[in-house]
Each structure stands twice: as structure tokens, then as C-alpha cells.
C-alpha positions, 0 to 999 in steps of 0.5 A, spaced: 500 499 499 503 506 497 500 510 501 499 507 508 499 512 514 504 509 518 505 511 524 498 511 527 498 503 529 504 497 525 499 492 522 494 486 526 497 490 532 489 493 533 482 491 531 479 495 529 485 499 524 487 497 517 491 500 514 491 497 507 484 496 505 486 494 498 492 498 494 487 504 493 486 505 499 488 507 506 484 507 512 484 513 517 480 513 524 479 517 528 478 526 532 483 526 525 478 523 521 471 525 525 472 532 525 472 533 517 466 530 517 463 534 521 465 540 519 462 538 511 457 536 514 455 542 518 457 547 512 452 543 509 447 545 514 447 551 514 447 552 506 440 548 507 438 553 513 441 559 513 438 562 519 439 557 524 444 558 529 450 555 532 447 551 537 440 550 533 446 545 527 450 543 534 442 539 536 441 538 529 447 534 529 445 530 535 438 528 534 438 526 528 445 521 530 444 513 529 443 511 536 450 506 535 447 503 543 453 504 547 452 509 553 453 517 551 460 516 553 462 510 549 459 513 542 458 521 544 449 521 542 451 517 537 455 515 529 452 522 525 447 522 519 445 528 516 440 525 511 434 524 517 434 532 518 433 535 511 426 537 510 425 540 516 420 545 517 424 549 524 430 549 527 431 544 533 429 546 540 435 547 545 438 543 551 444 544 556 444 542 563 449 543 568 448 542 574 452 548 580 456 544 586 454 547 593 456 545 600 451 540 603 446 536 600 442 541 594 445 543 587 443 547 582 440 545 576 442 550 570 443 550 563 438 551 556 431 550 555 429 554 549 428 554 541 424 557 535 417 555 538 419 553 544 414 549 549 417 546 556 422 542 559 422 536 563 429 534 567 430 526 569 435 523 574 436 516 574 442 512 579 447 508 577 451 509 571 447 502 568 441 502 565 435 505 570 429 508 568 429 515 569 425 518 574 422 526 573 425 533 577 420 538 574 417 540 567 418 546 566 413 552 560 418 557 560 424 558 556 431 558 560 437 561 557 444 558 561 440 559 568 437 555 573 433 550 571 430 547 577 434 549 584 436 546 589 435 539 588 436 535 594 442 529 593 439 525 598 437 520 596 444 519 589 448 513 590 454 514 593 461 512 590 457 511 583 454 515 577 448 519 578 445 522 571 441 528 570 438 529 564 433 534 561 428 534 554 426 541 551 419 540 546 418 545 542 410 546 539 412 542 532 414 535 536 421 536 535 424 534 541 433 535 543 436 532 550 442 533 553 445 529 559 450 530 564 454 524 571 455 526 577 460 522 582 459 523 589 464 520 593 462 523 600 456 520 604 453 526 606 453 528 613 446 528 618 444 534 621 
């Protein structure tokens, strides 16, 4: 293979890397190959939907991704598939979630639940890194941008020394939805008062 890319893995040392597909093609993988694919996808989305903001494009990429069946830390939101979003009637809602840790057992859930034709948002949590059911915390019908989504969530019921997940789902009036997930790892047991 004349165009072999030698400095990734020597041939046969990695089960997912095959340096020479045939005598004309070389396989490249990782972020070095994902970045231009995503950048090209963003350019196509921006061309089709010139009024969409960067956040709306980010949500569109997430929402149209194909779930590969792995957890979010392994696959992210899935394999990019922009063909799933062309023909959209509106821009997707914006969903961002973060946690503001405080002293004691309380945390604020902060982020963004917004977008054109915004309808509502729902907040959930789940204990453990396994696929346990989501428990609804709150439903809000007022758009929020980089501010408090839920004040003083009590962490007393969350797991210690394991992962806890928080999720936001944002809906618009046209039936579209966007999601975001954040993890919280609690190491210490809260002190009793």
C-alpha cells in the first residue's frame, strides 16, 4: 500500500485499524477523520438552513445521530447522519444542562431550555451508570437561557461512589425534541444535621 499512514498502529496490532484496505485505499480513524466529516456536515446544514444558530446546528447533529447502542460516554450521541434532518420544518429546540454544586446536599440544575417555538422542558435523574429508569424532577414551561432550571435539588437520594445522571428534554410546539445529559459522581456521604 503506497500511501500507508504508518505512525498510528503497525499493521496487525489493533483490531480496529487496518492500514491498507486495498492497493488504492488507506483507512484513517479517530478525531483526525471525524473532525472534517463533522465540519463538512455543519457546512451542509448551514447551507440548507442559513438562519440556524450554532447551538441549533449542534442540536440538529445530536438529534439526527444514529444510536449505536452504547452509553453516551462511549458513542456520544451516536453516528452522524445528517440525511435524517433534511426536510425539517423548524430548527430544533436547545437543550443544555449543567450542575452548580453547593455545600451540603443541595445542587442547582442550570442550563438552557429554549428555541424557536419553545413549548416546555422536563428534568430527570437516574442513579447508577446502568440503564435504570429516569425519575422526573420537574416540568417547566418558561424558556431559560444559561440560568437556573431547578433550584436546590436535594442529593440525599443519590448514590455515593457511583454515577448519577441528570437529563433535560426540551420540546417545541411542532413535536421536535432535544436532549442533554450530565453525570455527577458523589464520593462522600453527606453529613447529617
